N, C-alpha and C positions, 0 to 999 in steps of 0.2 A: 116813519119819522115825520114830525111836523116841521114847519119853517123854523121855529125856535130851535129844534134839534139840529137842523142843518147848520145853523150858526155855531152849534157846538163843535162842528168840524174844525173850527179855528183852534180848539184846544186838544185836538186828536193827538194821541201818542201811540197809536196802534202799530206803528213800525218805526224803524230807525231813521227814516227821513225827517221825523219830528226834531231830531237832534241837530240837523244841519240847515233847516229851512230858515229863511228870513220871515216869510209870510205864507200862510195857507192861501192858495189861489182857488177860489170856488167857481166864479162864473163872471160873465158879462153878457149884456144883451137883455132881451125881454123875457121875463120869468113866466109868461103865458104864451110864448110863441108856438106855432104849429111845427116849427123846425128846430131841431137840436143838433149841434155839431159837437162831436166828442173827439178830442185829441189825445195825446199820449201823456204828457207831464209838463209842468211849467219849466221854462228856461230861466236864465239869469235875470233878464228884464222883467219877466212875469213875477218872479220871486221878489224882486225889488218893489214892483208897483202893486202887487196883489191882484192882478187881473190876467186872464189867459189870453194868449195870442195878441200881445201888444208889441212884440219885437219884430224883426224883419219878416219872419214867417207870417205873423199875424197881419202885418201891413200888406203883404202880397195876397193873403187870403181875403182881406177886406176889399182890395181892388177887384179881385175876381168875382166876389159876391156882388159888388156894386155893378159890375159889367153885365151880370145876368138879371139885374133888377131886384136884388135882395139887400136890404139895409141891415148891416151888422148890428146896429144898436136897437132897431125896432122890429125886425122881421124874424129874428132867431135868437137862440140861447146857445152860448158857447161855454164848454167846460172841458175838463180833462179826465182821463181814467184815474190818474193819480193827482192828488191835490197839492203835493209838496215837491219841490225841485230835487231830483236825484243829483248827487255830487257830480261835478264836471259834465252835467247834462247827459249822463249815461242813460241807457234804456232802463225803465223800471224793472225790478226783479219780480218774479212771480209772487213772492210773499207780499210785496208792496202793492201789487195790483189787487191781490186778495184782500188785504187790509183796507184798501180804499173802496172796494166794491159796494159796501153798504151805503157809502156817501153818494156814489154814482147812482145806485138804485133809488135812493131818496130823491135825487135831482130829477130822474126820469119820472118818478111818481108825481112829484110836485108840478113839473112843467107839463107833463102829459102830452108830448109832441106826437103828431101824426107821422112825421118823417124824421129819421135820424140819419145823419151823415157821419160816417166814421173816417177820421183823418189818419190814415196810415195803418200799418200792420199791428202795432201795439193796441190801438183802439179796437181793431177787428178781433184780435185775440182776447182782449179784456171782456168785450160784450158778447161775442158770439162763440168764443172758444176755438176759432179757426186760426191755425198758425200759417204764416207765410203766404206766398202766392198773390201778392197785391196786383201784379200785372194781369193775372187772370180774374181776380175778384173785382177790381175797380170798374166802376161803371155798370155793375150788375145789380139789379134790384133783388134784395133778399127780404125775408120776413122774419121778424122777431117780436114776440109778445104782441101780436096783432098790429105791428107797426111796419111801415115800409122803411127799409134800411139800404143805404147806398154807401159802399166803401169807395173812397177816393184816395189819391196820393196825398201824403202829408205835404204841406207847403214847403217844409225844409228840403224835401226831395226836389221840388220844383226849383228852388234856389240853387241846388247843386247841379241841376241839369237845365241850364237856362237857354233853351233853343226856342225859336219862334216858328219852327216847322209845324205843319198841320198834324203830324203824328207824334209830336213831342209831348212830354208830360204836362206842360202848361196848357196846351191846346186841348188835350184829353180831359184835363181837370175842368177847364172852362165848359166843355161839352157836358161833362157829368153834372156840374152845377146847374147848367141850363135844363137838363132833364129833371133835376130836383125841383127847380122853379116851376116847370110844367106840371109835375106831379102835384105840387101844392095847389096850383090853379085848377086842377081837375076835381078837387074835392070841395 
């Protein structure tokens, strides 16, 4: 798909999420970044504003990225596996992930990132086909389509588990993002 076709995503009706969405949420950040972050699906604030990760989870993610030296607006590209908000922010259904996969593949092709960070279990399942096990997967380098891939906890999980301990989810995520920054600098 070309860039013009990616814009066609805004008229997508491939699944029932098209019936309840306010806006299609495609991306934010730099369209030619070497780093792509892929989340699950837009929430209410994202649906209202038309950009991914602009609510509480996104604000936390942005802070953590800045702490490790990554500017969310210029150093990376952020999108979701599903481009429309599921009702009541529920987890996307398999059919919805499948319907949106061509759009995600288009984004990966266009941005052509060297490194992909998968934010949470749904993103891991969507891209890699691996179910569950985020505690074991997070922080581990994987390979997909010739790219380095790092699964990390979703920022909403960090908000639900707000500890400052060195072995807590936020500290682990900061460490994972630091490893991502180092990997980007190695190339």
